[in-house]
Phi, psi and omega in degrees: 000132181290128180275136176243069184294129177254092181267129181287091189292143179057357177254140174253124175281116183281088177268101181273072179243109184074013174081009184251134177277122186244141167268116188254126178266132177239151176227162178289156186298338183278350185265154171275116182285141178252125178254121184257125177277129179267137180276134176228153181277335183234136181296142175295133184271345185201175181297330183253017181302141181299338181300333181294342177293344180276347184261126177294134181270132179250127178272101184267119179279146178233144179243133183282151175226164185055240185291346177260009182305134181088352179257160180229158176214171175211151180232121175281121190236134177225154179221136172236159172210153174243193178297335187237340188228161175234145186227125177250137176237126181238138177225125178212153179281139177205115187294337182228135174279117185244109181223020186283307182050050174069032183305151177282143172225137181262130181259009182104341179232318182219165179258137175223164179272134173290148175289151177124149181241232179210160174271144183209159167220139181227153178229140176236119177252155172281131167265303168248150186308130174254119187306124178072002181295325184297337181246332184252350178066212187293347179302331182279355180260004176261114185240139179169172180295151180304133178081004182292148177292157182304323182294341181263356180278147179254132176272106188192166170273164183283331181225161180292338180287335179276141186208135180236156178253118186253117175258132188219100176274128184234121186298328182262330191250334178247326184299328177303335176261013180053052181212170169240143181289132184252118179224187178214164186237137179215191178295142185293136168241119185067250190265339186207162175257005180286135178229150173275141172298160180295145181117189182258166178144201181081215180203166176228160180274131180267092182204153176284171183302325180271003176062026183265346183195168179290149179263331186239156177221173177295133175297115183296343180276356181234142176277127181302122182289337178234115183301130176080002181236131176262114177272145183304318183286348179257006187263153173225154182290140179282126179249342182222102182281349182290346181283347183274147180240166182305138179080004173295141182234137178227138179305136177271316180260113185272111177296139177252144182296124180286149178207168180063209181296331180292343180256021184290333189258117179268152183222147169230142182215162175206133171250120181200150175053040176073033179191164179257144166235123184228132175244128176246135183231136177208156174295147175301317177231120182267342184083004180257136182284356176262013178235147172290137177259113183278122173254118188292357176264359183242170175249153185227133176275139175204170177212163184229159174223148182235136182236127182247094180052048191216167180276180183298326183287334184257104185210172168249130184243141174273167170276184179296144179228161176235131174260126175229162185247125176283164182256000000 
């Protein structure tokens, strides 16, 4: 498809995001946007590392669906790579920092769930070719009968031969471990085609058998490594509920420490000035068959989704994108 890049010539869009002045490339909605990874000799050490000035920033448009239908969003995206690793930097506006994910709150008599979900960003790359993904993006991975409600659609590839690599940064469930959840996509079995990479990670629900209250609390012998978040490995079973007072809050979804292939993607994040800045880092080649292996001489099709305090059905989706590597 012929690209009609609309570059705002001679003008620099002063994006004061992380303090870096960015030249932002925009394209029309009908085009497949190309994101170019800039080569650096040294890995960026932080979100504001000077190395990011070498990467051209792409303004990726997103269109809302379900409860966000009719709304739009955008994510300023940059990519760097070294001989061994690849680094993605995302910046987007979000009026509210959402990391609750239904946390428990005690009112002095009973426990109830707080309203609220979490902010997230996800990326889907091709491992094996997914038919029409290069031009239509994630739209080709939604399967179900015509006219079916979003809750009845299956996120999957059409055949077992097609395979995708799913990166999923979650503000409440993966970020406490400074990681993004690493999964993969295949043909649906039962309700979905989503699979977890081999290894440990994810999260578990903190609730008693009758689901009326939390089962676990912070181990009092350990200092919580992440303020306000209960990690699975730092939790102990509650034996005396009388110690809690009104307005006490305990995490509902307990993040588990990632390991193995599921722990391949490292993350750094910051919420400030009404927006998120997130950096994801992974080896170019992990040696795992549930991950895309990046060859810097090739191009890769991918697409992204953005979640604003919302469930899987309610998101902002990008169109198809292409990742290429500069020399």
